[in-house]
PDBQT receptor file of N, H, CA, C and O in Angstrom, charges set to zero:
ATOM      1  N   UNK A   1       0.816  -1.195   0.000  1.00  0.00    +0.000 N 
ATOM      2  CA  UNK A   1       0.000   0.000   0.000  1.00  0.00    +0.000 C 
ATOM      3  C   UNK A   1       0.861   1.260   0.000  1.00  0.00    +0.000 C 
ATOM      4  O   UNK A   1       0.543   2.239  -0.676  1.00  0.00    +0.000 OA
ATOM      5  N   UNK A   2       1.954   1.228   0.764  1.00  0.00    +0.000 N 
ATOM      6  H   UNK A   2       2.213   0.433   1.313  1.00  0.00    +0.000 HD
ATOM      7  CA  UNK A   2       2.839   2.390   0.831  1.00  0.00    +0.000 C 
ATOM      8  C   UNK A   2       3.499   2.638  -0.519  1.00  0.00    +0.000 C 
ATOM      9  O   UNK A   2       3.551   3.774  -0.989  1.00  0.00    +0.000 OA
ATOM     10  N   UNK A   3       4.002   1.574  -1.143  1.00  0.00    +0.000 N 
ATOM     11  H   UNK A   3       3.959   0.650  -0.761  1.00  0.00    +0.000 HD
ATOM     12  CA  UNK A   3       4.633   1.722  -2.460  1.00  0.00    +0.000 C 
ATOM     13  C   UNK A   3       3.627   2.243  -3.475  1.00  0.00    +0.000 C 
ATOM     14  O   UNK A   3       3.954   3.104  -4.292  1.00  0.00    +0.000 OA
ATOM     15  N   UNK A   4       2.415   1.730  -3.427  1.00  0.00    +0.000 N 
ATOM     16  H   UNK A   4       2.150   1.030  -2.763  1.00  0.00    +0.000 HD
ATOM     17  CA  UNK A   4       1.379   2.174  -4.348  1.00  0.00    +0.000 C 
ATOM     18  C   UNK A   4       1.083   3.666  -4.148  1.00  0.00    +0.000 C 
ATOM     19  O   UNK A   4       0.895   4.395  -5.122  1.00  0.00    +0.000 OA
ATOM     20  N   UNK A   5       1.042   4.114  -2.906  1.00  0.00    +0.000 N 
ATOM     21  H   UNK A   5       1.195   3.521  -2.115  1.00  0.00    +0.000 HD
ATOM     22  CA  UNK A   5       0.795   5.526  -2.622  1.00  0.00    +0.000 C 
ATOM     23  C   UNK A   5       1.931   6.396  -3.156  1.00  0.00    +0.000 C 
ATOM     24  O   UNK A   5       1.680   7.429  -3.776  1.00  0.00    +0.000 OA
ATOM     25  N   UNK A   6       3.170   5.990  -2.922  1.00  0.00    +0.000 N 
ATOM     26  H   UNK A   6       3.374   5.151  -2.418  1.00  0.00    +0.000 HD
ATOM     27  CA  UNK A   6       4.314   6.757  -3.419  1.00  0.00    +0.000 C 
ATOM     28  C   UNK A   6       4.350   6.791  -4.950  1.00  0.00    +0.000 C 
ATOM     29  O   UNK A   6       4.633   7.828  -5.549  1.00  0.00    +0.000 OA
ATOM     30  N   UNK A   7       4.061   5.653  -5.570  1.00  0.00    +0.000 N 
ATOM     31  H   UNK A   7       3.831   4.810  -5.083  1.00  0.00    +0.000 HD
ATOM     32  CA  UNK A   7       4.041   5.595  -7.036  1.00  0.00    +0.000 C 
ATOM     33  C   UNK A   7       2.960   6.506  -7.615  1.00  0.00    +0.000 C 
ATOM     34  O   UNK A   7       3.186   7.189  -8.614  1.00  0.00    +0.000 OA
ATOM     35  N   UNK A   8       1.798   6.513  -6.989  1.00  0.00    +0.000 N 
ATOM     36  H   UNK A   8       1.614   5.958  -6.178  1.00  0.00    +0.000 HD
ATOM     37  CA  UNK A   8       0.699   7.348  -7.479  1.00  0.00    +0.000 C 
ATOM     38  C   UNK A   8       1.022   8.832  -7.314  1.00  0.00    +0.000 C 
ATOM     39  O   UNK A   8       0.752   9.625  -8.216  1.00  0.00    +0.000 OA
ATOM     40  N   UNK A   9       1.600   9.216  -6.171  1.00  0.00    +0.000 N 
ATOM     41  H   UNK A   9       1.820   8.572  -5.439  1.00  0.00    +0.000 HD
ATOM     42  CA  UNK A   9       1.992  10.614  -5.969  1.00  0.00    +0.000 C 
ATOM     43  C   UNK A   9       2.983  11.061  -7.035  1.00  0.00    +0.000 C 
ATOM     44  O   UNK A   9       2.889  12.174  -7.552  1.00  0.00    +0.000 OA
ATOM     45  N   UNK A  10       3.937  10.186  -7.362  1.00  0.00    +0.000 N 
ATOM     46  H   UNK A  10       4.014   9.281  -6.942  1.00  0.00    +0.000 HD
ATOM     47  CA  UNK A  10       4.945  10.525  -8.366  1.00  0.00    +0.000 C 
ATOM     48  C   UNK A  10       4.346  10.557  -9.770  1.00  0.00    +0.000 C 
ATOM     49  O   UNK A  10       4.613  11.486 -10.532  1.00  0.00    +0.000 OA
ATOM     50  N   UNK A  11       3.544   9.558 -10.119  1.00  0.00    +0.000 N 
ATOM     51  H   UNK A  11       3.328   8.804  -9.499  1.00  0.00    +0.000 HD
ATOM     52  CA  UNK A  11       3.002   9.475 -11.475  1.00  0.00    +0.000 C 
ATOM     53  C   UNK A  11       2.028  10.605 -11.788  1.00  0.00    +0.000 C 
ATOM     54  O   UNK A  11       1.916  11.030 -12.938  1.00  0.00    +0.000 OA
ATOM     55  N   UNK A  12       1.328  11.088 -10.776  1.00  0.00    +0.000 N 
ATOM     56  H   UNK A  12       1.419  10.743  -9.841  1.00  0.00    +0.000 HD
ATOM     57  CA  UNK A  12       0.380  12.182 -10.989  1.00  0.00    +0.000 C 
ATOM     58  C   UNK A  12       1.030  13.549 -10.829  1.00  0.00    +0.000 C 
ATOM     59  O   UNK A  12       0.371  14.577 -10.982  1.00  0.00    +0.000 OA
ATOM     60  N   UNK A  13       2.323  13.559 -10.523  1.00  0.00    +0.000 N 
ATOM     61  H   UNK A  13       2.858  12.724 -10.399  1.00  0.00    +0.000 HD
ATOM     62  CA  UNK A  13       3.048  14.813 -10.403  1.00  0.00    +0.000 C 
ATOM     63  C   UNK A  13       2.665  15.628  -9.185  1.00  0.00    +0.000 C 
ATOM     64  O   UNK A  13       2.869  16.842  -9.156  1.00  0.00    +0.000 OA
ATOM     65  N   UNK A  14       2.110  14.966  -8.177  1.00  0.00    +0.000 N 
ATOM     66  H   UNK A  14       1.945  13.980  -8.201  1.00  0.00    +0.000 HD
ATOM     67  CA  UNK A  14       1.699  15.665  -6.957  1.00  0.00    +0.000 C 
ATOM     68  C   UNK A  14       2.915  16.158  -6.193  1.00  0.00    +0.000 C 
ATOM     69  O   UNK A  14       2.949  17.291  -5.715  1.00  0.00    +0.000 OA
ATOM     70  N   UNK A  15       3.921  15.283  -6.085  1.00  0.00    +0.000 N 
ATOM     71  H   UNK A  15       3.893  14.362  -6.473  1.00  0.00    +0.000 HD
ATOM     72  CA  UNK A  15       5.122  15.635  -5.338  1.00  0.00    +0.000 C 
ATOM     73  C   UNK A  15       6.285  14.786  -5.835  1.00  0.00    +0.000 C 
ATOM     74  O   UNK A  15       6.104  13.629  -6.216  1.00  0.00    +0.000 OA
ATOM     75  N   UNK A  16       7.473  15.369  -5.828  1.00  0.00    +0.000 N 
ATOM     76  H   UNK A  16       7.620  16.309  -5.518  1.00  0.00    +0.000 HD
ATOM     77  CA  UNK A  16       8.685  14.638  -6.191  1.00  0.00    +0.000 C 
ATOM     78  C   UNK A  16       9.581  14.619  -4.960  1.00  0.00    +0.000 C 
ATOM     79  O   UNK A  16      10.157  15.644  -4.593  1.00  0.00    +0.000 OA
ATOM     80  N   UNK A  17       9.700  13.468  -4.327  1.00  0.00    +0.000 N 
ATOM     81  H   UNK A  17       9.232  12.636  -4.625  1.00  0.00    +0.000 HD
ATOM     82  CA  UNK A  17      10.412  13.350  -3.061  1.00  0.00    +0.000 C 
ATOM     83  C   UNK A  17      11.842  12.871  -3.261  1.00  0.00    +0.000 C 
ATOM     84  O   UNK A  17      12.098  11.977  -4.067  1.00  0.00    +0.000 OA
ATOM     85  N   UNK A  18      12.784  13.477  -2.515  1.00  0.00    +0.000 N 
ATOM     86  H   UNK A  18      12.576  14.203  -1.860  1.00  0.00    +0.000 HD
ATOM     87  CA  UNK A  18      14.137  12.927  -2.501  1.00  0.00    +0.000 C 
ATOM     88  C   UNK A  18      14.123  11.700  -1.589  1.00  0.00    +0.000 C 
ATOM     89  O   UNK A  18      13.112  11.417  -0.945  1.00  0.00    +0.000 OA
ATOM     90  N   UNK A  19      15.229  10.980  -1.532  1.00  0.00    +0.000 N 
ATOM     91  H   UNK A  19      16.050  11.210  -2.055  1.00  0.00    +0.000 HD
ATOM     92  CA  UNK A  19      15.259   9.720  -0.782  1.00  0.00    +0.000 C 
ATOM     93  C   UNK A  19      14.979   9.911   0.713  1.00  0.00    +0.000 C 
ATOM     94  O   UNK A  19      14.316   9.076   1.328  1.00  0.00    +0.000 OA
ATOM     95  N   UNK A  20      15.474  10.994   1.295  1.00  0.00    +0.000 N 
ATOM     96  H   UNK A  20      16.012  11.673   0.796  1.00  0.00    +0.000 HD
ATOM     97  CA  UNK A  20      15.255  11.236   2.725  1.00  0.00    +0.000 C 
ATOM     98  C   UNK A  20      13.782  11.511   3.023  1.00  0.00    +0.000 C 
ATOM     99  O   UNK A  20      13.234  10.989   3.993  1.00  0.00    +0.000 OA
ATOM    100  N   UNK A  21      13.154  12.316   2.200  1.00  0.00    +0.000 N 
ATOM    101  H   UNK A  21      13.599  12.739   1.411  1.00  0.00    +0.000 HD
ATOM    102  CA  UNK A  21      11.730  12.633   2.405  1.00  0.00    +0.000 C 
ATOM    103  C   UNK A  21      10.855  11.427   2.072  1.00  0.00    +0.000 C 
ATOM    104  O   UNK A  21       9.801  11.236   2.678  1.00  0.00    +0.000 OA
ATOM    105  N   UNK A  22      11.287  10.619   1.117  1.00  0.00    +0.000 N 
ATOM    106  H   UNK A  22      12.143  10.774   0.624  1.00  0.00    +0.000 HD
ATOM    107  CA  UNK A  22      10.548   9.399   0.796  1.00  0.00    +0.000 C 
ATOM    108  C   UNK A  22      10.576   8.440   1.988  1.00  0.00    +0.000 C 
ATOM    109  O   UNK A  22       9.563   7.817   2.306  1.00  0.00    +0.000 OA
ATOM    110  N   UNK A  23      11.721   8.323   2.641  1.00  0.00    +0.000 N 
ATOM    111  H   UNK A  23      12.544   8.830   2.383  1.00  0.00    +0.000 HD
ATOM    112  CA  UNK A  23      11.832   7.462   3.817  1.00  0.00    +0.000 C 
ATOM    113  C   UNK A  23      10.925   7.961   4.942  1.00  0.00    +0.000 C 
ATOM    114  O   UNK A  23      10.294   7.160   5.632  1.00  0.00    +0.000 OA
ATOM    115  N   UNK A  24      10.857   9.284   5.129  1.00  0.00    +0.000 N 
ATOM    116  H   UNK A  24      11.369   9.935   4.568  1.00  0.00    +0.000 HD
ATOM    117  CA  UNK A  24       9.978   9.857   6.149  1.00  0.00    +0.000 C 
ATOM    118  C   UNK A  24       8.515   9.578   5.804  1.00  0.00    +0.000 C 
ATOM    119  O   UNK A  24       7.720   9.257   6.688  1.00  0.00    +0.000 OA
ATOM    120  N   UNK A  25       8.156   9.698   4.528  1.00  0.00    +0.000 N 
ATOM    121  H   UNK A  25       8.801   9.959   3.809  1.00  0.00    +0.000 HD
ATOM    122  CA  UNK A  25       6.786   9.429   4.102  1.00  0.00    +0.000 C 
ATOM    123  C   UNK A  25       6.430   7.964   4.328  1.00  0.00    +0.000 C 
ATOM    124  O   UNK A  25       5.334   7.659   4.800  1.00  0.00    +0.000 OA
ATOM    125  N   UNK A  26       7.342   7.059   3.997  1.00  0.00    +0.000 N 
ATOM    126  H   UNK A  26       8.232   7.306   3.613  1.00  0.00    +0.000 HD
ATOM    127  CA  UNK A  26       7.111   5.624   4.225  1.00  0.00    +0.000 C 
ATOM    128  C   UNK A  26       6.879   5.373   5.704  1.00  0.00    +0.000 C 
ATOM    129  O   UNK A  26       5.946   4.659   6.073  1.00  0.00    +0.000 OA
ATOM    130  N   UNK A  27       7.707   5.946   6.543  1.00  0.00    +0.000 N 
ATOM    131  H   UNK A  27       8.465   6.526   6.243  1.00  0.00    +0.000 HD
ATOM    132  CA  UNK A  27       7.555   5.768   7.990  1.00  0.00    +0.000 C 
ATOM    133  C   UNK A  27       6.197   6.270   8.465  1.00  0.00    +0.000 C 
ATOM    134  O   UNK A  27       5.506   5.581   9.215  1.00  0.00    +0.000 OA
ATOM    135  N   UNK A  28       5.815   7.464   8.032  1.00  0.00    +0.000 N 
ATOM    136  H   UNK A  28       6.376   8.024   7.423  1.00  0.00    +0.000 HD
ATOM    137  CA  UNK A  28       4.531   8.035   8.447  1.00  0.00    +0.000 C 
ATOM    138  C   UNK A  28       3.350   7.207   7.958  1.00  0.00    +0.000 C 
ATOM    139  O   UNK A  28       2.396   6.985   8.704  1.00  0.00    +0.000 OA
ATOM    140  N   UNK A  29       3.407   6.750   6.716  1.00  0.00    +0.000 N 
ATOM    141  H   UNK A  29       4.181   6.930   6.110  1.00  0.00    +0.000 HD
ATOM    142  CA  UNK A  29       2.310   5.939   6.188  1.00  0.00    +0.000 C 
ATOM    143  C   UNK A  29       2.191   4.601   6.923  1.00  0.00    +0.000 C 
ATOM    144  O   UNK A  29       1.086   4.127   7.183  1.00  0.00    +0.000 OA
ATOM    145  N   UNK A  30       3.330   4.000   7.252  1.00  0.00    +0.000 N 
ATOM    146  H   UNK A  30       4.228   4.385   7.040  1.00  0.00    +0.000 HD
ATOM    147  CA  UNK A  30       3.288   2.733   7.986  1.00  0.00    +0.000 C 
ATOM    148  C   UNK A  30       2.720   2.911   9.385  1.00  0.00    +0.000 C 
ATOM    149  O   UNK A  30       2.008   2.037   9.879  1.00  0.00    +0.000 OA
ATOM    150  N   UNK A  31       3.024   4.025  10.026  1.00  0.00    +0.000 N 
ATOM    151  H   UNK A  31       3.603   4.735   9.624  1.00  0.00    +0.000 HD
ATOM    152  CA  UNK A  31       2.454   4.304  11.353  1.00  0.00    +0.000 C 
ATOM    153  C   UNK A  31       0.937   4.391  11.252  1.00  0.00    +0.000 C 
ATOM    154  O   UNK A  31       0.222   3.832  12.084  1.00  0.00    +0.000 OA
ATOM    155  N   UNK A  32       0.451   5.088  10.238  1.00  0.00    +0.000 N 
ATOM    156  H   UNK A  32       1.033   5.541   9.562  1.00  0.00    +0.000 HD
ATOM    157  CA  UNK A  32      -1.002   5.234  10.058  1.00  0.00    +0.000 C 
ATOM    158  C   UNK A  32      -1.643   3.881   9.765  1.00  0.00    +0.000 C 
ATOM    159  O   UNK A  32      -2.694   3.561  10.321  1.00  0.00    +0.000 OA
ATOM    160  N   UNK A  33      -1.014   3.081   8.891  1.00  0.00    +0.000 N 
ATOM    161  H   UNK A  33      -0.161   3.341   8.440  1.00  0.00    +0.000 HD
ATOM    162  CA  UNK A  33      -1.590   1.793   8.512  1.00  0.00    +0.000 C 
ATOM    163  C   UNK A  33      -1.582   0.781   9.657  1.00  0.00    +0.000 C 
ATOM    164  O   UNK A  33      -2.495  -0.036   9.775  1.00  0.00    +0.000 OA
ATOM    165  N   UNK A  34      -0.544   0.839  10.501  1.00  0.00    +0.000 N 
ATOM    166  H   UNK A  34       0.198   1.503  10.404  1.00  0.00    +0.000 HD
ATOM    167  CA  UNK A  34      -0.379  -0.166  11.550  1.00  0.00    +0.000 C 
ATOM    168  C   UNK A  34      -0.932   0.279  12.900  1.00  0.00    +0.000 C 
ATOM    169  O   UNK A  34      -1.030  -0.523  13.829  1.00  0.00    +0.000 OA
ATOM    170  N   UNK A  35      -1.291   1.546  13.009  1.00  0.00    +0.000 N 
ATOM    171  H   UNK A  35      -1.211   2.198  12.254  1.00  0.00    +0.000 HD
ATOM    172  CA  UNK A  35      -1.768   2.063  14.287  1.00  0.00    +0.000 C 
ATOM    173  C   UNK A  35      -3.136   1.522  14.645  1.00  0.00    +0.000 C 
ATOM    174  O   UNK A  35      -3.941   1.207  13.768  1.00  0.00    +0.000 OA
ATOM    175  N   UNK A  36      -3.396   1.417  15.943  1.00  0.00    +0.000 N 
ATOM    176  H   UNK A  36      -2.743   1.674  16.656  1.00  0.00    +0.000 HD
ATOM    177  CA  UNK A  36      -4.679   0.921  16.417  1.00  0.00    +0.000 C 
ATOM    178  C   UNK A  36      -5.730   2.029  16.512  1.00  0.00    +0.000 C 
ATOM    179  O   UNK A  36      -6.927   1.749  16.448  1.00  0.00    +0.000 OA
ATOM    180  N   UNK A  37      -5.300   3.269  16.661  1.00  0.00    +0.000 N 
ATOM    181  H   UNK A  37      -4.327   3.497  16.713  1.00  0.00    +0.000 HD
ATOM    182  CA  UNK A  37      -6.214   4.399  16.777  1.00  0.00    +0.000 C 
ATOM    183  C   UNK A  37      -6.330   5.114  15.441  1.00  0.00    +0.000 C 
ATOM    184  O   UNK A  37      -5.514   4.903  14.544  1.00  0.00    +0.000 OA
ATOM    185  N   UNK A  38      -7.335   5.954  15.312  1.00  0.00    +0.000 N 
ATOM    186  H   UNK A  38      -7.998   6.126  16.041  1.00  0.00    +0.000 HD
ATOM    187  CA  UNK A  38      -7.476   6.764  14.108  1.00  0.00    +0.000 C 
ATOM    188  C   UNK A  38      -6.332   7.760  14.018  1.00  0.00    +0.000 C 
ATOM    189  O   UNK A  38      -5.831   8.239  15.035  1.00  0.00    +0.000 OA
ATOM    190  N   UNK A  39      -5.927   8.064  12.806  1.00  0.00    +0.000 N 
ATOM    191  H   UNK A  39      -6.334   7.675  11.979  1.00  0.00    +0.000 HD
ATOM    192  CA  UNK A  39      -4.861   9.045  12.592  1.00  0.00    +0.000 C 
ATOM    193  C   UNK A  39      -5.354  10.438  12.938  1.00  0.00    +0.000 C 
ATOM    194  O   UNK A  39      -6.504  10.784  12.666  1.00  0.00    +0.000 OA
ATOM    195  N   UNK A  40      -4.477  11.240  13.544  1.00  0.00    +0.000 N 
ATOM    196  H   UNK A  40      -3.544  10.959  13.765  1.00  0.00    +0.000 HD
ATOM    197  CA  UNK A  40      -4.792  12.616  13.891  1.00  0.00    +0.000 C 
ATOM    198  C   UNK A  40      -3.900  13.527  13.065  1.00  0.00    +0.000 C 
ATOM    199  O   UNK A  40      -2.688  13.318  13.017  1.00  0.00    +0.000 OA
ATOM    200  N   UNK A  41      -4.469  14.533  12.415  1.00  0.00    +0.000 N 
ATOM    201  H   UNK A  41      -5.454  14.703  12.454  1.00  0.00    +0.000 HD
ATOM    202  CA  UNK A  41      -3.637  15.436  11.613  1.00  0.00    +0.000 C 
ATOM    203  C   UNK A  41      -2.693  16.260  12.488  1.00  0.00    +0.000 C 
ATOM    204  O   UNK A  41      -3.021  16.620  13.618  1.00  0.00    +0.000 OA
ATOM    205  N   UNK A  42      -1.528  16.544  11.943  1.00  0.00    +0.000 N 
ATOM    206  H   UNK A  42      -1.261  16.251  11.025  1.00  0.00    +0.000 HD
ATOM    207  CA  UNK A  42      -0.533  17.357  12.642  1.00  0.00    +0.000 C 
ATOM    208  C   UNK A  42      -0.115  18.476  11.703  1.00  0.00    +0.000 C 
ATOM    209  O   UNK A  42       0.183  18.236  10.533  1.00  0.00    +0.000 OA
ATOM    210  N   UNK A  43      -0.095  19.689  12.215  1.00  0.00    +0.000 N 
ATOM    211  H   UNK A  43      -0.337  19.883  13.166  1.00  0.00    +0.000 HD
ATOM    212  CA  UNK A  43       0.333  20.831  11.419  1.00  0.00    +0.000 C 
ATOM    213  C   UNK A  43       1.758  21.173  11.813  1.00  0.00    +0.000 C 
ATOM    214  O   UNK A  43       2.022  21.534  12.960  1.00  0.00    +0.000 OA
ATOM    215  N   UNK A  44       2.678  21.060  10.859  1.00  0.00    +0.000 N 
ATOM    216  H   UNK A  44       2.464  20.767   9.927  1.00  0.00    +0.000 HD
ATOM    217  CA  UNK A  44       4.072  21.378  11.103  1.00  0.00    +0.000 C 
ATOM    218  C   UNK A  44       4.281  22.851  10.751  1.00  0.00    +0.000 C 
ATOM    219  O   UNK A  44       4.078  23.250   9.604  1.00  0.00    +0.000 OA
ATOM    220  N   UNK A  45       4.680  23.646  11.718  1.00  0.00    +0.000 N 
ATOM    221  H   UNK A  45       4.846  23.322  12.650  1.00  0.00    +0.000 HD
ATOM    222  CA  UNK A  45       4.837  25.083  11.488  1.00  0.00    +0.000 C 
ATOM    223  C   UNK A  45       6.290  25.493  11.334  1.00  0.00    +0.000 C 
ATOM    224  O   UNK A  45       6.595  26.684  11.265  1.00  0.00    +0.000 OA
ATOM    225  N   UNK A  46       7.184  24.523  11.280  1.00  0.00    +0.000 N 
ATOM    226  H   UNK A  46       6.936  23.556  11.336  1.00  0.00    +0.000 HD
ATOM    227  CA  UNK A  46       8.602  24.854  11.092  1.00  0.00    +0.000 C 
ATOM    228  C   UNK A  46       9.173  24.029   9.959  1.00  0.00    +0.000 C 
ATOM    229  O   UNK A  46       8.553  23.072   9.497  1.00  0.00    +0.000 OA
ATOM    230  N   UNK A  47      10.339  24.399   9.524  1.00  0.00    +0.000 N 
ATOM    231  H   UNK A  47      10.843  25.177   9.900  1.00  0.00    +0.000 HD
ATOM    232  CA  UNK A  47      11.024  23.706   8.444  1.00  0.00    +0.000 C 
ATOM    233  C   UNK A  47      11.983  22.684   9.014  1.00  0.00    +0.000 C 
ATOM    234  O   UNK A  47      12.526  22.866  10.103  1.00  0.00    +0.000 OA
ATOM    235  N   UNK A  48      12.190  21.603   8.271  1.00  0.00    +0.000 N 
ATOM    236  H   UNK A  48      11.748  21.455   7.386  1.00  0.00    +0.000 HD
ATOM    237  CA  UNK A  48      13.171  20.606   8.666  1.00  0.00    +0.000 C 
ATOM    238  C   UNK A  48      14.571  21.066   8.346  1.00  0.00    +0.000 C 
ATOM    239  O   UNK A  48      15.540  20.523   8.877  1.00  0.00    +0.000 OA
ATOM    240  N   UNK A  49      14.699  22.082   7.467  1.00  0.00    +0.000 N 
ATOM    241  H   UNK A  49      13.912  22.524   7.036  1.00  0.00    +0.000 HD
ATOM    242  CA  UNK A  49      16.013  22.520   7.014  1.00  0.00    +0.000 C 
ATOM    243  C   UNK A  49      16.208  23.975   7.315  1.00  0.00    +0.000 C 
ATOM    244  O   UNK A  49      17.261  24.533   7.007  1.00  0.00    +0.000 OA
TER     245      UNK A  49
């Protein structure tokens, strides 16, 4: 499911992720898929860089 999501984002031109951001996206998607509770949105107000 994670690979399918990343492939769809890339093929539709929604976002082009570098390897580091792709790894972060994979981690976040796996947390959502494997979590027992509903996902809660988080607003990031700062930059990673």
